[in-house]
N, C-alpha and C positions, 0 to 999 in steps of 0.2 A: 504494500500500500504506500503510495507516494505521500509525502508530507509537504504541504505548502507552507505551513507554520505549525507551531506546537499545538494549537487549539483547533485547527481546521484541516483534518486529513483529507487528502484528495483520493477518491476511489476510482480505480480503473476497471475495465471489463475483465482483465486478467484476475484482479482480486475477487470478483464475483465468481469467475470460473473455478478458482482455487477453493472457494468456500463450498461451491456445489460439489466439487470432487470429494471434499471431506464428508459432506452429507451422504454421498453415494457410498463411500467406504463404510460409514457407520451403518447404513441400511444393509449392506452386504454382511457385515458382522452380525447384526441382529438376526438376519435370515439364517445365517449358519448356526447360531445358537438355538433358534426355533427348530431347525432340522435335527439337532441333537435331541430335543424334547420329543419330536415326532418319532425318532428312532426308538425312544424309550416308551412311547405310547402314552405320554402324559403331556398336559399343558401347563400353563403358568400357575393354575390354582388347584390342580388335582392333588388329593392327599398322598403323602408319602408313607403313611402308616396303614396297617391293615385294620380290620374291624375290631381287633382286640388291642389296638394301640401300639403294636410292634412295627418297627421299620420293615417296609416291604422288601422281600427277598428276590422279587422278580425284576427289579430294576436297579440301575447303578445310581445310588443316592448321591454320590459325590459329583458325578457328571451333571445330574439334574440340578442340584443346588448351585453348582458353579454356573451353569447355563442361565438359570433364573436370575442369579445375582448380576451376571454380566449384561443380560437383557435389560434389567432395571437401570443399571448405570448408563448403558448406551442409549436408552430412550431419553434420559435426561440430557445426554450430550446432543442428541438429535434435536430436542427442543431448543437448546441453546444455539446450535448452528443455524437453525431455521430463523431465529431472531436476528442473527448476524447477517444472514443473506438478505432478509427483508430490509434491514437498516442500510446495507450496502447498495441495494437497488434504489432505495429512496435517495441516497446521496448521489448516486450516479445520474439518476433522472434530474435531480436538482442542478447538478453541474452542467448537464446537456442543455437544460432550459436556460440557465444563465449564459451559456456560450451562444445559444441562438439569439438571445436578446442583445448580447454585445454585437454579434454579427449584423443584426438588423439595424442597430443604432449606427454602427460604422457605415453600413450601406446607405442609410438615410443621410448621414452627414457628408459623405463623400461627394454626392451630386451637388449638395448645397455649396461646398467649397469650390467646386468647379464652376458653378453658376456665378459665385461671387467673383472669381478670377476673371470671368468673361464680361463682367459689368464694367462700364466706363468709370474712370476715376472721378470722384466727386471733387468739386472745387470749393464748396462751401457747405456748412452744416447749420441746421436750424437749432438755435440755442435756447429760444424761449418763444412761446405762443400765448397770446392773451385771449382769454375766453371771450367769445362774442365778437371777435375781430374778423376782418376779411380772410386773414390767414387761417383762423380756426374754422371758418365756414368752408374754406376750400379743402380742409382735411389735413393741413400740415401738422406734423407732430414733432415734438422735441426729439432730436437725434436723427431726424431725416437728413440724408446727405444729398445735396443738390448737384445734379449732373447737367441740368438744363433749366434756364430761367428766361422764358421768352426767347429773345435772340442771343442770349448769353449762354455759352457752353464751355466745356473744358478747353477747347481749342483757342477761344478768343478772350477768356476771362483774364483780367489783369489785377483788379482789385474790386472792393465793394462799390466803388463809384459806378462801375458798369451796371450793377443791379439797380442802384438808386436812379440812374438815368432812365433805364427801361421802365421802372415804376412810375416816375414822374410823367413820362410821355404816354403812359397807358392807363391813366385814371379813367375809370368807368369802362375799360375794355378788358375782356378776359385774356389772361396770359397762360400759356402752357408751361407748367412747371413739372419737371421730371425728377423724381427723387429715388434714392436707394434706401429701402427700409428692411433691415435684416439682410436677407440674401435675395430680396425681391425688388424688382423695379416697378415703380408706380407713377402714373401720369395724372396730374391734378390740374384743375382749372381755377386760377386765382385772379380775382378782379380787384385791383387796387381802387379804393374809394374812401371818401370821408366817412367816418364813423364816430362813436362817442369817445374813443381814445385818441392817442397821438399817432401821427403818420397816416399812411394810406394802406398799411398791411397789418400792423399789430403783431409783429413778430421780430425777433432778433436773429440775424444771420451773421455767422462768423466765417472767415476764410479758412480753408484747410490747406495744409502744406502740399506742395506739388509732389507727384509720384517720384 
């Protein structure tokens, strides 16, 4: 039995097979001792004395007593090995289930990583969004990474003045805003306009370092 650490033994199929072999060996020994009893014409509970209470002379008392004693001991061993086999199978199934879950998690994460690598590099990030603002109504969220803001994109972005200029010239007009959220790309429609708060958007955007 392999040991991953002192408290969590790792069970292999070979461990289970070895336990099953021990069980089969015990069953063979039990059968051999039952054959001894059969040869003597007695079972586990047949009396070994005659009607007058004397030891029976037609049977080998030593062989019968030895066989009965060994059968009793081996049956206890058999019960114990069956418990070991059951425990080993439970551990083996639990290990296989945990491995399948790890494999599924890795399989789900790998495409996400590939998708992330395929996304365009963001030039800005949403740092704050005020509730009830045009940015909030458009669906912008804190942490969104901006890859396109109207006519501004990764290729032509220089600083935040680029975004401010687009906003000032687009008051009341919908702007296409593309963001990366998690590992997904999302397209939003943001209309800069006057509202109860400051500015035309109601959000704070900060630049991100170049790739």
